[in-house]
N, C-alpha and C positions, 0 to 999 in steps of 0.2 A: 436520445441517448448521447451522452457526452463521451469524449475521447481523450485519453491521457497517455503519457509516455513515462516509463520508468527510466530515469537517467542513470548512467554508470558512475556512481560516486565512489568507485574503487578502482584499483589497478594503476599501472604506470602512466596511463593517459589522463588520469584524474588529477586536475589542478584547479585552483580557484577560477582561473580564466576559462578553462575548458568547461567547467560546470556552468559558469555564467553564459558561455556561448551556447551550450546545449539548451539551457532554459530560454534564452532569448530567441533561438531559432524555433523551438517548439512553440513559443508564444506567437512568433510572427507567422507561423503556418496556420494558426488558429486553433491549435489543440487546447483543450480545456484544463488539463492538469499536467504539471511536471512533478514527478514523485521520486523519492529516493529510499533506499533500503537501509538496514540497521545491523551493525555488529560493533561490539565494543572491544573484545579481546580476540585478536586474530591467532587463535590456537591452530595447530597443524591441520585439523579437520576443516576449519573455516578457511584458512589460508589456501588450502588445496582448491577450494571452489571460488574464493573471492580474494584474489591476490592483493597484497598491500601496494600502496597505502589505501586505507579505508576512511573516508571523510564522515564524521559524525552527522547523522541526519538532521539534528536540530540546529547545529552550527551551520550546516550547509543551507538549510531552508531560511535561516535568519539572513544569511548572505544573499540568497536569491530573492528574498522579499524586498531587498533594497535595489536590486537591479532590474526587476520585472515590474509590470504594472497591472496586468489583467489576468495572467494565467494562474489557475489554482495551484497551490503547493501542498504536497502531502507526503506521508510516510507509507511505504509499502514493503514492510510494516515495522512499526516500533515493537521491539520485544519487551513486553510489559514488565517481566520480573527483573530486568537489568538495572532499573533505576527506581528510587523511592517515588511513590506516586505523587507526593506533594511537589517534588522537584519536576517531574514530568509534566504535571498539570500547569505549573507556573511557566516553564519554558514554552510549552505549546501555546498557552494563552498569550505570552509575549509575542510569539511569531504571528498569531492571529491578529494581534494589534498592529505589528509592524507591516503586515500585508493588507491591512484594512479588510479583514474577514475572509481571507482566501485559503485558510488552512483546512485540509482533510486529515483526520487522525486515523490512519490505518494501524491496527494493533493485533498482536498474536502472542502465543505463549513461548515460541522458540523451539529449537531442535538441537542445538550444538551442546552436547553434554559437557565437553571440556571447557567451553566458554563459561558455562554456569559454574563450574568448579573454580575457575580463576576468580570469578566475581563473588564467590562464597554464597551462592544461591542454590538451595536444594532442587536439583533437577526433577526429581520425582514428584515434587509438590508444585511444579510450575503452573499447572492448570488451575489449582485452587488459588495460588498467589495471583495469577493473572485476573481471575474473576474479581478478587477483592481489590486489586490495584486499579482496575478499570472503574469499578464502582466508586472508589475513593477519588480518582481523577475527575469523574463527573460531578462528585459532590463539591470539589474545589472550584469547578467552573460555575457552579450554580449560584454561589453566594460569596459575598465579600469576606465573610467569616465562616469557616467551615469546620465541621466536626465529623469524625467517622470512627466507628468501632468495628473491628474485625479480628479474626484469629491471627492474621499476619501483619496487620498494620492498624494502629489506633492513634488518633490525635484529637485534640479539643481546642476549639476557638483559634484556629489558625487563620491569620489574615492572608488572603490568597490573591489580592489584586495585583496588577490590573486584570479584570475579568476579560474573557474573549469578546471580540466584537460580535461574533455569532452567538445568539442566545437560543437555548441554554448552554451551548458550547459548539465547537466544531463538529461536523458530522463524523461519526465513528464507523469505520469500516473494519469489521472483525474478520481476520484471516484464519485459515486452518480448515482441515477436512475431518478432524476427529469428532466423535460424538460430543465431547466437551466443548470443542470449538463451535459447533453448531448451536449448542445450548447457550453459549456465551453470546453468539451473534443474535439469537432471538431475544435474550434477556437484556442485553446491554448495548446492542449495536443498532445503527440506522441501516446498515447494509452488511451483507455477507460478501467477503472479498476472497474467494478461492483463487488459487494460482496453479498454473501448469496442469490443467485437466484436459481430458478429451471431451468431445461433445457427447459421446455415448455415456460417459460416467456422469457428466453434469446432468443430463436429462434422465438417465435411468437410476441413478443412485443419489447424487448430491442434492438436487432440488426436491425430490420426493421425501428424502430424510429431513430436510430443512422444514418442509411443510408439516411433516409429522411431529417434529419437535415443537413447532409453533402451536399446533393443535393441542399437544399435551400440556404445554405451559399456558394455554389460553391467552396467547399473545399474537399480535399481527405478524405475518411473515415479513422479515426484513427485506429490503431491496437487494437486488443482485448487481454487484459491481466487481466483476472478475478481473484478474490480471492474466493476460494470455501471452504466449510467446509471439515474437515477430521474427520469423526465420523464413525467408523467401528461397525457394528452391527452383531449379530450372525445369524439373519434372514433377508431376504429381506424386504425392506420397500416398501410401496405401492405408489400409485399416490400422487403427491404433495410434495414428498420429495425434499430437496434441493440438488443441485449438491454436490457431495463429501460425502453424507450420505448414509449408507446402507452397504451391504456386500462388501467384497473385489472385487467381480465380478461386482457389481453395480458401485463401484468407478472406476474400470478399464474401464467400459463402458462410464462413464462420461468423463474421461480423453481422451478416444478415440473420443468421440463426439467433444470435444474442439479442438482436433488435426484436425479432419476432417473439421471443419468450419474455420480453419486457425488461431487459437489463437497463438499469439507469445509467451506467457508465461502463466503459471497458478501458483498461490500462494496457497499452502495448509495450511489451518488454523485449527490447533488442539485446539485453544482456543474458548471458548463459553461464550457469555455474561451471567453473573450471576453464572458462574462456580467457585466454591471455590478452585478448583485444590487441591484436597486432597493429602496426602502423597502417593507417588508411581505413581502419574499420569504422571509425566515427563518421567519416565522410560518406561511406557506403550506407550506414544506418540512416543518416539524415536524408540521403537521396531516396531511400525506400519510404521513409515517413512522408516526404514531399510527394512522391508518386501516389501514395494512398490518398492524400488530400485531393490530388488532381483527378484521380481516376476511380476511387472506390468510395470514399466517404465525403459527405457534405458537412463540414464542421459547423457552418453557420446554421444550417437547418437541423443539425443533430441527428443525422440519419445516414444510412447507406444509400448510395446513389442507385 
């Protein structure tokens, strides 16, 4: 199992130097992925949870591709309907080139209705748009000259190079918990990338539903690559806690559970919606990540100690 970290690419502490320091520290600790999230228009509902400034994920990853050497870089997650798929495919392929094949493409349909309104994208059609856009992105990665026909996007003989280093393209981690998201993960994803779930929900609802969808579509079950919280508490938390929340021992148990059920990767998320990230928070987060490497996970072996 591989281990990654969701970097805070938003808020007052987010600067180019701070993001580079985050990525380099994560890389030096041996984590396998440094990932960032996505918003374009910080409407009040978004700003309430993710305070400005918010660094664009693709610009950020292009910057980090030049300052890192080994750590995988990814989006957790790109909001598919926000950008034309040809543009998304080209930018992502460029980053995969700049990083020599280190990109992971996390993608989902999005949730912020006001943000969709600012961008002129129909919110109620975001699922169907996401399906088509992701298929179109993969078509652009597959060939130097791509064509695609759909209800929401069509193009003919578009030169799409440079192609990604990874063939037929970067691994696609599909986020979301809805039935449509699970169908998208099975049909178009290499992995399902759920976020902020409890262990009970994942075992009792999420994974059984994913397997059922795969059976209905007669396709393989995609890999599991969740993003979980990273919130260490001094006392154990009770029933209903999310994966990654609680004492260090509880978090170790959560990572052991994910390992036992065959997760390919887990992304640790020290960012919390609505968190203002007060001064000193980054240092504390990095200390926790270092403690995990020393006491809980063996990043070289790819397992829980």
